[in-house]
Biopython code that builds the backbone (N, CA, C, O; Angstrom):
import numpy as np
from Bio.PDB.StructureBuilder import StructureBuilder

atoms = [
    (1, "UNK", "N", (34.310, -9.839, -47.391)),
    (1, "UNK", "CA", (33.372, -10.678, -47.744)),
    (1, "UNK", "C", (33.592, -11.218, -49.130)),
    (1, "UNK", "O", (34.012, -10.532, -50.061)),
    (2, "UNK", "N", (33.288, -12.467, -49.205)),
    (2, "UNK", "CA", (33.590, -13.106, -50.643)),
    (2, "UNK", "C", (32.329, -12.934, -51.374)),
    (2, "UNK", "O", (31.223, -12.811, -50.847)),
    (3, "UNK", "N", (32.584, -12.935, -52.632)),
    (3, "UNK", "CA", (31.334, -12.718, -53.666)),
    (3, "UNK", "C", (30.773, -14.058, -53.902)),
    (3, "UNK", "O", (31.417, -15.084, -54.120)),
    (4, "UNK", "N", (29.297, -13.905, -53.820)),
    (4, "UNK", "CA", (28.500, -15.111, -54.039)),
    (4, "UNK", "C", (27.352, -15.000, -55.095)),
    (4, "UNK", "O", (26.992, -13.915, -55.552)),
    (5, "UNK", "N", (26.810, -16.186, -55.447)),
    (5, "UNK", "CA", (25.722, -16.049, -56.458)),
    (5, "UNK", "C", (24.968, -17.276, -56.081)),
    (5, "UNK", "O", (25.435, -17.986, -55.191)),
    (6, "UNK", "N", (23.745, -17.632, -56.719)),
    (6, "UNK", "CA", (22.849, -18.538, -56.514)),
    (6, "UNK", "C", (23.073, -19.774, -57.503)),
    (6, "UNK", "O", (23.383, -19.583, -58.679)),
    (7, "UNK", "N", (22.925, -20.872, -57.038)),
    (7, "UNK", "CA", (23.134, -22.148, -58.009)),
    (7, "UNK", "C", (22.027, -23.210, -57.632)),
    (7, "UNK", "O", (21.817, -23.598, -56.483)),
    (8, "UNK", "N", (21.433, -23.574, -58.620)),
    (8, "UNK", "CA", (20.271, -24.735, -58.460)),
    (8, "UNK", "C", (21.028, -26.112, -58.456)),
    (8, "UNK", "O", (21.790, -26.469, -59.355)),
    (9, "UNK", "N", (20.762, -26.745, -57.477)),
    (9, "UNK", "CA", (21.373, -28.296, -57.245)),
    (9, "UNK", "C", (20.786, -29.164, -58.271)),
    (9, "UNK", "O", (19.580, -29.038, -58.482)),
    (10, "UNK", "N", (21.456, -30.026, -58.941)),
    (10, "UNK", "CA", (20.970, -31.001, -59.724)),
    (10, "UNK", "C", (20.672, -32.227, -59.032)),
    (10, "UNK", "O", (21.027, -32.305, -57.856)),
    (11, "UNK", "N", (20.039, -33.259, -59.606)),
    (11, "UNK", "CA", (19.604, -34.501, -58.921)),
    (11, "UNK", "C", (20.775, -35.305, -58.408)),
    (11, "UNK", "O", (21.711, -35.440, -59.197)),
    (12, "UNK", "N", (20.875, -35.846, -57.245)),
    (12, "UNK", "CA", (21.800, -36.637, -56.677)),
    (12, "UNK", "C", (23.244, -36.005, -56.617)),
    (12, "UNK", "O", (24.263, -36.667, -56.815)),
    (13, "UNK", "N", (23.230, -34.755, -56.345)),
    (13, "UNK", "CA", (24.577, -34.107, -56.179)),
    (13, "UNK", "C", (24.824, -33.925, -54.528)),
    (13, "UNK", "O", (23.945, -33.692, -53.699)),
    (14, "UNK", "N", (26.117, -34.080, -54.302)),
    (14, "UNK", "CA", (26.638, -33.842, -53.074)),
    (14, "UNK", "C", (27.453, -32.775, -53.081)),
    (14, "UNK", "O", (27.736, -32.330, -54.193)),
    (15, "UNK", "N", (27.983, -32.155, -51.972)),
    (15, "UNK", "CA", (28.694, -30.934, -51.853)),
    (15, "UNK", "C", (30.077, -31.054, -52.856)),
    (15, "UNK", "O", (30.485, -30.152, -53.587)),
    (16, "UNK", "N", (30.631, -32.287, -52.711)),
    (16, "UNK", "CA", (31.869, -32.518, -53.621)),
    (16, "UNK", "C", (31.457, -32.471, -55.050)),
    (16, "UNK", "O", (32.223, -31.902, -55.827)),
    (17, "UNK", "N", (30.392, -32.972, -55.489)),
    (17, "UNK", "CA", (30.037, -32.810, -56.887)),
    (17, "UNK", "C", (29.756, -31.358, -57.386)),
    (17, "UNK", "O", (30.088, -31.015, -58.520)),
    (18, "UNK", "N", (29.129, -30.504, -56.505)),
    (18, "UNK", "CA", (28.875, -29.187, -56.735)),
    (18, "UNK", "C", (30.335, -28.404, -56.849)),
    (18, "UNK", "O", (30.588, -27.654, -57.793)),
    (19, "UNK", "N", (31.149, -28.640, -55.900)),
    (19, "UNK", "CA", (32.591, -28.076, -56.001)),
    (19, "UNK", "C", (33.283, -28.459, -57.369)),
    (19, "UNK", "O", (33.839, -27.611, -58.067)),
    (20, "UNK", "N", (33.212, -29.746, -57.688)),
    (20, "UNK", "CA", (33.853, -30.149, -58.889)),
    (20, "UNK", "C", (33.212, -29.528, -60.076)),
    (20, "UNK", "O", (33.933, -29.009, -60.929)),
    (21, "UNK", "N", (31.934, -29.536, -60.205)),
    (21, "UNK", "CA", (31.250, -28.971, -61.320)),
    (21, "UNK", "C", (31.460, -27.466, -61.449)),
    (21, "UNK", "O", (31.487, -27.011, -62.592)),
    (22, "UNK", "N", (31.610, -26.659, -60.440)),
    (22, "UNK", "CA", (31.759, -25.089, -60.466)),
    (22, "UNK", "C", (33.354, -24.601, -60.474)),
    (22, "UNK", "O", (33.748, -23.574, -61.026)),
    (23, "UNK", "N", (34.096, -25.444, -59.826)),
    (23, "UNK", "CA", (35.453, -25.051, -59.617)),
    (23, "UNK", "C", (36.546, -25.994, -60.254)),
    (23, "UNK", "O", (37.717, -25.641, -60.396)),
    (24, "UNK", "N", (36.048, -27.233, -60.626)),
    (24, "UNK", "CA", (37.095, -28.197, -61.154)),
    (24, "UNK", "C", (37.803, -29.030, -60.163)),
    (24, "UNK", "O", (38.669, -29.828, -60.522)),
    (25, "UNK", "N", (37.465, -28.872, -58.928)),
    (25, "UNK", "CA", (38.063, -29.445, -57.740)),
    (25, "UNK", "C", (37.226, -29.651, -56.590)),
    (25, "UNK", "O", (36.329, -28.822, -56.435)),
    (26, "UNK", "N", (37.325, -30.548, -55.780)),
    (26, "UNK", "CA", (36.452, -30.756, -54.622)),
    (26, "UNK", "C", (36.856, -29.971, -53.364)),
    (26, "UNK", "O", (36.187, -30.069, -52.335)),
    (27, "UNK", "N", (37.918, -29.215, -53.439)),
    (27, "UNK", "CA", (38.405, -28.443, -52.245)),
    (27, "UNK", "C", (37.502, -27.570, -51.499)),
    (27, "UNK", "O", (37.658, -27.341, -50.299)),
    (28, "UNK", "N", (36.408, -27.005, -52.320)),
    (28, "UNK", "CA", (35.465, -26.114, -51.749)),
    (28, "UNK", "C", (34.242, -26.719, -51.142)),
    (28, "UNK", "O", (33.377, -25.982, -50.667)),
    (29, "UNK", "N", (34.121, -28.002, -51.130)),
    (29, "UNK", "CA", (32.979, -28.767, -50.564)),
    (29, "UNK", "C", (32.564, -28.213, -49.187)),
    (29, "UNK", "O", (31.462, -27.718, -48.947)),
    (30, "UNK", "N", (33.472, -28.339, -48.401)),
    (30, "UNK", "CA", (33.196, -27.767, -46.975)),
    (30, "UNK", "C", (32.847, -26.346, -46.857)),
    (30, "UNK", "O", (31.958, -25.913, -46.122)),
    (31, "UNK", "N", (33.601, -25.644, -47.627)),
    (31, "UNK", "CA", (33.245, -24.041, -47.608)),
    (31, "UNK", "C", (31.748, -23.895, -48.144)),
    (31, "UNK", "O", (30.947, -23.131, -47.605)),
    (32, "UNK", "N", (31.469, -24.604, -49.129)),
    (32, "UNK", "CA", (30.122, -24.316, -49.708)),
    (32, "UNK", "C", (28.910, -24.820, -48.773)),
    (32, "UNK", "O", (27.823, -24.244, -48.734)),
    (33, "UNK", "N", (29.243, -25.996, -48.007)),
    (33, "UNK", "CA", (28.320, -26.416, -47.089)),
    (33, "UNK", "C", (28.142, -25.377, -45.797)),
    (33, "UNK", "O", (27.073, -25.192, -45.213)),
    (34, "UNK", "N", (29.244, -24.821, -45.514)),
    (34, "UNK", "CA", (29.299, -23.925, -44.400)),
    (34, "UNK", "C", (28.532, -22.528, -44.780)),
    (34, "UNK", "O", (27.871, -21.857, -43.987)),
    (35, "UNK", "N", (28.742, -22.259, -46.041)),
    (35, "UNK", "CA", (28.108, -21.007, -46.565)),
    (35, "UNK", "C", (26.664, -21.072, -46.546)),
    (35, "UNK", "O", (25.933, -20.089, -46.422)),
    (36, "UNK", "N", (26.238, -22.412, -46.689)),
    (36, "UNK", "CA", (24.710, -22.658, -46.813)),
    (36, "UNK", "C", (24.250, -23.192, -45.493)),
    (36, "UNK", "O", (23.160, -23.765, -45.468)),
    (37, "UNK", "N", (24.884, -23.085, -44.494)),
    (37, "UNK", "CA", (24.433, -23.491, -43.150)),
    (37, "UNK", "C", (24.062, -24.988, -43.154)),
    (37, "UNK", "O", (23.043, -25.343, -42.562)),
    (38, "UNK", "N", (24.827, -25.863, -43.781)),
    (38, "UNK", "CA", (24.620, -27.253, -43.861)),
    (38, "UNK", "C", (25.811, -28.020, -43.429)),
    (38, "UNK", "O", (26.907, -27.475, -43.299)),
    (39, "UNK", "N", (25.604, -29.314, -43.199)),
    (39, "UNK", "CA", (26.681, -30.183, -42.925)),
    (39, "UNK", "C", (27.176, -30.674, -44.198)),
    (39, "UNK", "O", (26.333, -30.908, -45.063)),
    (40, "UNK", "N", (28.543, -30.891, -44.487)),
    (40, "UNK", "CA", (29.060, -31.593, -45.791)),
    (40, "UNK", "C", (28.404, -32.952, -45.944)),
    (40, "UNK", "O", (28.210, -33.399, -47.075)),
    (41, "UNK", "N", (28.075, -33.589, -44.924)),
    (41, "UNK", "CA", (27.563, -34.892, -45.118)),
    (41, "UNK", "C", (25.928, -34.906, -45.361)),
    (41, "UNK", "O", (25.366, -35.969, -45.627)),
    (42, "UNK", "N", (25.353, -33.927, -45.277)),
    (42, "UNK", "CA", (23.789, -33.623, -45.307)),
    (42, "UNK", "C", (23.407, -33.809, -46.781)),
    (42, "UNK", "O", (24.172, -33.430, -47.668)),
    (43, "UNK", "N", (22.311, -34.349, -47.032)),
    (43, "UNK", "CA", (21.828, -34.616, -48.334)),
    (43, "UNK", "C", (21.216, -33.211, -48.832)),
    (43, "UNK", "O", (20.671, -32.473, -48.010)),
    (44, "UNK", "N", (21.306, -32.884, -50.071)),
    (44, "UNK", "CA", (20.823, -31.688, -50.672)),
    (44, "UNK", "C", (19.657, -31.951, -51.562)),
    (44, "UNK", "O", (19.742, -32.713, -52.525)),
    (45, "UNK", "N", (18.579, -31.323, -51.239)),
    (45, "UNK", "CA", (17.338, -31.529, -52.167)),
    (45, "UNK", "C", (17.543, -31.106, -53.600)),
    (45, "UNK", "O", (17.975, -29.972, -53.810)),
    (46, "UNK", "N", (17.264, -31.936, -54.630)),
    (46, "UNK", "CA", (17.355, -31.498, -55.920)),
    (46, "UNK", "C", (16.500, -30.244, -56.244)),
    (46, "UNK", "O", (15.345, -30.152, -55.828)),
    (47, "UNK", "N", (17.049, -29.346, -56.943)),
    (47, "UNK", "CA", (16.390, -28.158, -57.284)),
    (47, "UNK", "C", (16.498, -27.045, -56.275)),
    (47, "UNK", "O", (16.070, -25.921, -56.541)),
    (48, "UNK", "N", (17.058, -27.335, -55.131)),
    (48, "UNK", "CA", (17.295, -26.354, -54.111)),
    (48, "UNK", "C", (18.349, -25.244, -54.575)),
    (48, "UNK", "O", (19.401, -25.509, -55.157)),
    (49, "UNK", "N", (17.935, -24.034, -54.250)),
    (49, "UNK", "CA", (18.893, -22.887, -54.745)),
    (49, "UNK", "C", (19.857, -22.717, -53.478)),
    (49, "UNK", "O", (19.367, -22.574, -52.358)),
    (50, "UNK", "N", (21.181, -22.734, -53.676)),
    (50, "UNK", "CA", (22.296, -22.541, -52.734)),
    (50, "UNK", "C", (23.104, -21.372, -53.234)),
    (50, "UNK", "O", (23.161, -20.941, -54.385)),
    (51, "UNK", "N", (23.734, -20.929, -52.127)),
    (51, "UNK", "CA", (24.873, -19.686, -52.460)),
    (51, "UNK", "C", (26.188, -20.497, -52.905)),
    (51, "UNK", "O", (26.582, -21.548, -52.399)),
    (52, "UNK", "N", (26.728, -19.850, -53.863)),
    (52, "UNK", "CA", (28.016, -20.499, -54.187)),
    (52, "UNK", "C", (29.007, -19.221, -54.288)),
    (52, "UNK", "O", (28.592, -18.063, -54.328)),
    (53, "UNK", "N", (30.361, -19.587, -54.322)),
    (53, "UNK", "CA", (31.314, -18.584, -54.311)),
    (53, "UNK", "C", (31.773, -18.206, -55.831)),
    (53, "UNK", "O", (31.901, -19.103, -56.664)),
    (54, "UNK", "N", (32.008, -16.878, -56.144)),
    (54, "UNK", "CA", (32.173, -16.497, -57.495)),
    (54, "UNK", "C", (33.637, -16.239, -57.677)),
    (54, "UNK", "O", (34.056, -15.981, -58.805)),
    (55, "UNK", "N", (34.487, -16.292, -56.596)),
    (55, "UNK", "CA", (35.786, -15.786, -56.726)),
    (55, "UNK", "C", (36.845, -16.902, -56.288)),
    (55, "UNK", "O", (37.917, -16.571, -55.780)),
    (56, "UNK", "N", (36.542, -18.069, -56.479)),
    (56, "UNK", "CA", (37.416, -19.105, -55.991)),
    (56, "UNK", "C", (38.334, -19.586, -57.211)),
    (56, "UNK", "O", (37.895, -19.479, -58.356)),
    (57, "UNK", "N", (39.550, -20.092, -56.984)),
    (57, "UNK", "CA", (40.516, -20.568, -57.966)),
    (57, "UNK", "C", (39.831, -21.752, -58.690)),
    (57, "UNK", "O", (39.126, -22.552, -58.076)),
    (58, "UNK", "N", (40.049, -21.827, -59.920)),
    (58, "UNK", "CA", (39.491, -22.743, -60.739)),
    (58, "UNK", "C", (40.604, -23.817, -61.354)),
    (58, "UNK", "O", (41.746, -23.429, -61.596)),
    (59, "UNK", "N", (40.263, -24.963, -61.550)),
    (59, "UNK", "CA", (41.025, -25.894, -62.259)),
    (59, "UNK", "C", (40.392, -26.044, -63.727)),
    (59, "UNK", "O", (39.484, -26.834, -63.986)),
    (60, "UNK", "N", (40.893, -25.325, -64.494)),
    (60, "UNK", "CA", (40.214, -24.933, -65.978)),
    (60, "UNK", "C", (40.437, -26.279, -66.861)),
    (60, "UNK", "O", (39.729, -26.452, -67.853)),
    (61, "UNK", "N", (41.319, -27.129, -66.534)),
    (61, "UNK", "CA", (41.393, -28.327, -67.397)),
    (61, "UNK", "C", (40.227, -29.237, -67.003)),
    (61, "UNK", "O", (39.544, -29.740, -67.896)),
    (62, "UNK", "N", (39.959, -29.479, -65.687)),
    (62, "UNK", "CA", (38.865, -30.377, -65.325)),
    (62, "UNK", "C", (37.592, -29.673, -65.811)),
    (62, "UNK", "O", (36.779, -30.381, -66.404)),
    (63, "UNK", "N", (37.313, -28.389, -65.643)),
    (63, "UNK", "CA", (36.073, -27.718, -66.057)),
    (63, "UNK", "C", (35.889, -27.896, -67.600)),
    (63, "UNK", "O", (34.763, -28.110, -68.048)),
    (64, "UNK", "N", (36.879, -27.818, -68.341)),
    (64, "UNK", "CA", (36.887, -27.845, -69.829)),
    (64, "UNK", "C", (36.378, -29.323, -70.206)),
    (64, "UNK", "O", (35.506, -29.524, -71.051)),
    (65, "UNK", "N", (37.008, -30.300, -69.499)),
    (65, "UNK", "CA", (36.664, -31.772, -69.779)),
    (65, "UNK", "C", (35.180, -31.867, -69.402)),
    (65, "UNK", "O", (34.446, -32.437, -70.209)),
    (66, "UNK", "N", (34.691, -31.412, -68.357)),
    (66, "UNK", "CA", (33.133, -31.611, -67.902)),
    (66, "UNK", "C", (32.269, -30.913, -68.994)),
    (66, "UNK", "O", (31.252, -31.399, -69.489)),
    (67, "UNK", "N", (32.800, -29.743, -69.290)),
    (67, "UNK", "CA", (31.839, -29.019, -70.216)),
    (67, "UNK", "C", (31.884, -29.483, -71.630)),
    (67, "UNK", "O", (30.899, -29.342, -72.355)),
    (68, "UNK", "N", (33.010, -30.041, -72.060)),
    (68, "UNK", "CA", (33.066, -30.603, -73.473)),
    (68, "UNK", "C", (32.282, -32.009, -73.533)),
    (68, "UNK", "O", (31.941, -32.483, -74.617)),
    (69, "UNK", "N", (32.048, -32.570, -72.460)),
    (69, "UNK", "CA", (31.414, -33.783, -72.523)),
    (69, "UNK", "C", (29.924, -33.624, -71.961)),
    (69, "UNK", "O", (29.168, -34.593, -71.902)),
    (70, "UNK", "N", (29.577, -32.429, -71.580)),
    (70, "UNK", "CA", (28.239, -32.111, -71.029)),
    (70, "UNK", "C", (27.968, -33.123, -69.751)),
    (70, "UNK", "O", (26.943, -33.790, -69.607)),
    (71, "UNK", "N", (29.033, -33.101, -68.908)),
    (71, "UNK", "CA", (28.994, -33.974, -67.719)),
    (71, "UNK", "C", (28.660, -33.114, -66.527)),
    (71, "UNK", "O", (29.069, -31.961, -66.385)),
    (72, "UNK", "N", (27.854, -33.790, -65.644)),
    (72, "UNK", "CA", (27.362, -33.016, -64.376)),
    (72, "UNK", "C", (27.621, -34.143, -63.302)),
    (72, "UNK", "O", (26.944, -35.171, -63.297)),
    (73, "UNK", "N", (28.588, -33.913, -62.432)),
    (73, "UNK", "CA", (28.981, -34.847, -61.452)),
    (73, "UNK", "C", (27.737, -35.078, -60.451)),
    (73, "UNK", "O", (27.251, -34.092, -59.895)),
    (74, "UNK", "N", (27.265, -36.242, -60.236)),
    (74, "UNK", "CA", (26.192, -36.514, -59.339)),
    (74, "UNK", "C", (26.370, -38.000, -58.747)),
    (74, "UNK", "O", (25.952, -39.013, -59.308)),
    (75, "UNK", "N", (27.008, -37.966, -57.607)),
    (75, "UNK", "CA", (27.348, -39.298, -57.104)),
    (75, "UNK", "C", (26.624, -39.712, -55.797)),
    (75, "UNK", "O", (27.012, -40.664, -55.121)),
    (76, "UNK", "N", (25.652, -39.020, -55.506)),
    (76, "UNK", "CA", (24.944, -39.408, -54.329)),
    (76, "UNK", "C", (24.271, -40.832, -54.376)),
    (76, "UNK", "O", (23.863, -41.193, -55.480)),
    (77, "UNK", "N", (24.126, -41.582, -53.431)),
    (77, "UNK", "CA", (23.525, -42.792, -53.396)),
    (77, "UNK", "C", (22.121, -42.879, -52.776)),
    (77, "UNK", "O", (21.905, -42.642, -51.587)),
    (78, "UNK", "N", (21.178, -43.240, -53.674)),
    (78, "UNK", "CA", (19.820, -43.331, -53.224)),
    (78, "UNK", "C", (19.716, -44.768, -52.566)),
    (78, "UNK", "O", (19.693, -45.777, -53.270)),
    (79, "UNK", "N", (19.659, -44.812, -51.253)),
    (79, "UNK", "CA", (19.520, -46.053, -50.562)),
    (79, "UNK", "C", (18.258, -46.787, -50.772)),
    (79, "UNK", "O", (18.186, -48.000, -50.573)),
    (80, "UNK", "N", (17.132, -45.980, -51.222)),
    (80, "UNK", "CA", (15.900, -46.762, -51.468)),
    (80, "UNK", "C", (15.855, -47.556, -52.724)),
    (80, "UNK", "O", (14.989, -48.386, -52.998)),
    (81, "UNK", "N", (17.016, -47.174, -53.568)),
    (81, "UNK", "CA", (17.100, -47.989, -54.962)),
    (81, "UNK", "C", (17.962, -49.212, -54.722)),
    (81, "UNK", "O", (18.163, -49.948, -55.688)),
    (82, "UNK", "N", (18.464, -49.500, -53.618)),
    (82, "UNK", "CA", (19.247, -50.671, -53.418)),
    (82, "UNK", "C", (18.430, -51.856, -52.855)),
    (82, "UNK", "O", (17.801, -51.779, -51.800)),
    (83, "UNK", "N", (18.482, -52.870, -53.573)),
    (83, "UNK", "CA", (17.749, -54.095, -53.066)),
    (83, "UNK", "C", (18.693, -54.777, -52.154)),
    (83, "UNK", "O", (19.872, -54.965, -52.455)),
    (84, "UNK", "N", (18.123, -55.171, -50.958)),
    (84, "UNK", "CA", (18.899, -55.792, -50.005)),
    (84, "UNK", "C", (18.677, -57.369, -50.237)),
    (84, "UNK", "O", (17.550, -57.842, -50.386)),
    (85, "UNK", "N", (19.792, -58.097, -50.253)),
    (85, "UNK", "CA", (19.623, -59.419, -50.575)),
    (85, "UNK", "C", (19.180, -60.149, -49.110)),
    (85, "UNK", "O", (19.661, -59.827, -48.023)),
    (86, "UNK", "N", (18.320, -61.037, -49.285)),
    (86, "UNK", "CA", (17.956, -61.781, -48.035)),
    (86, "UNK", "C", (19.086, -62.317, -47.303)),
    (86, "UNK", "O", (20.107, -62.635, -47.913)),
    (87, "UNK", "N", (18.986, -62.449, -46.001)),
    (87, "UNK", "CA", (19.961, -62.793, -45.146)),
    (87, "UNK", "C", (19.557, -63.887, -44.247)),
    (87, "UNK", "O", (18.371, -63.992, -43.933)),
    (88, "UNK", "N", (20.452, -64.720, -43.802)),
    (88, "UNK", "CA", (20.081, -65.847, -42.775)),
    (88, "UNK", "C", (20.270, -67.162, -43.254)),
    (88, "UNK", "O", (20.573, -67.429, -44.416)),
    (89, "UNK", "N", (20.085, -67.990, -42.336)),
    (89, "UNK", "CA", (20.410, -69.502, -42.684)),
    (89, "UNK", "C", (19.451, -69.987, -43.574)),
    (89, "UNK", "O", (19.762, -70.971, -44.246)),
    (90, "UNK", "N", (18.276, -69.460, -43.718)),
    (90, "UNK", "CA", (17.191, -69.986, -44.690)),
    (90, "UNK", "C", (17.638, -69.462, -46.123)),
    (90, "UNK", "O", (17.036, -69.905, -47.101)),
    (91, "UNK", "N", (18.536, -68.656, -46.274)),
    (91, "UNK", "CA", (18.832, -68.159, -47.681)),
    (91, "UNK", "C", (20.287, -68.558, -48.102)),
    (91, "UNK", "O", (20.604, -68.502, -49.290)),
    (92, "UNK", "N", (21.136, -68.942, -47.179)),
    (92, "UNK", "CA", (22.507, -69.227, -47.493)),
    (92, "UNK", "C", (22.596, -70.600, -48.311)),
    (92, "UNK", "O", (21.886, -71.577, -48.073)),
    (93, "UNK", "N", (23.456, -70.539, -49.191)),
    (93, "UNK", "CA", (23.773, -71.680, -50.021)),
    (93, "UNK", "C", (25.143, -72.277, -49.660)),
    (93, "UNK", "O", (26.124, -71.536, -49.592)),
    (94, "UNK", "N", (25.235, -73.586, -49.429)),
    (94, "UNK", "CA", (26.459, -74.306, -48.928)),
    (94, "UNK", "C", (27.393, -74.036, -50.129)),
    (94, "UNK", "O", (27.021, -74.101, -51.301)),
    (95, "UNK", "N", (28.746, -73.701, -49.688)),
    (95, "UNK", "CA", (29.939, -73.464, -50.620)),
    (95, "UNK", "C", (29.619, -72.131, -51.441)),
    (95, "UNK", "O", (30.452, -71.765, -52.270)),
    (96, "UNK", "N", (28.505, -71.421, -51.258)),
    (96, "UNK", "CA", (28.540, -70.115, -51.948)),
    (96, "UNK", "C", (28.716, -69.138, -50.997)),
    (96, "UNK", "O", (29.744, -68.462, -51.033)),
    (97, "UNK", "N", (27.793, -68.933, -50.061)),
    (97, "UNK", "CA", (27.884, -67.817, -49.050)),
    (97, "UNK", "C", (27.799, -68.440, -47.574)),
    (97, "UNK", "O", (27.799, -67.685, -46.602)),
    (98, "UNK", "N", (27.733, -69.722, -47.438)),
    (98, "UNK", "CA", (27.696, -70.519, -46.200)),
    (98, "UNK", "C", (28.843, -71.570, -46.329)),
    (98, "UNK", "O", (28.680, -72.667, -46.865)),
    (99, "UNK", "N", (30.018, -71.135, -45.788)),
    (99, "UNK", "CA", (31.092, -71.866, -45.735)),
    (99, "UNK", "C", (31.559, -72.286, -44.512)),
    (99, "UNK", "O", (31.852, -71.443, -43.664)),
    (100, "UNK", "N", (31.678, -73.524, -44.281)),
    (100, "UNK", "CA", (32.132, -74.095, -43.012)),
    (100, "UNK", "C", (33.703, -74.579, -43.062)),
    (100, "UNK", "O", (34.141, -75.342, -43.922)),
    (101, "UNK", "N", (34.417, -74.049, -42.074)),
    (101, "UNK", "CA", (35.848, -74.230, -42.196)),
    (101, "UNK", "C", (36.337, -75.058, -40.960)),
    (101, "UNK", "O", (37.529, -75.342, -40.840)),
]
sb = StructureBuilder()
sb.init_structure("model")
sb.init_model(0)
sb.init_chain("A")
sb.init_seg("    ")
for serial, (resi, resn, name, xyz) in enumerate(atoms, 1):
    if name == "N":
        sb.init_residue(resn, " ", resi, " ")
    sb.init_atom(name, np.array(xyz, "f"), 0.0, 1.0, " ", f" {name:<3s}", serial, name[0])
structure = sb.get_structure()
């Protein structure tokens, strides 16, 4: 059995972000999701406590870079923040997005 600990998820983190933040590489994203009985594509609630591995191989160069810049990878996209541009013939502009060939 592998050694585990608890980790509190940051805002807008996905499994790859967590793996990079903890181990310096995204290789363990799938393993982390499985350990926590979740899908690797499933959103993780900010502040949620998850189990992490404490005995995985680290990429120390990446970890040093993240720590020295106080960087926390968080790449999830919040679709509610994206404004959809109106679509349809009533909004198209000739020669801009309505081109006849």
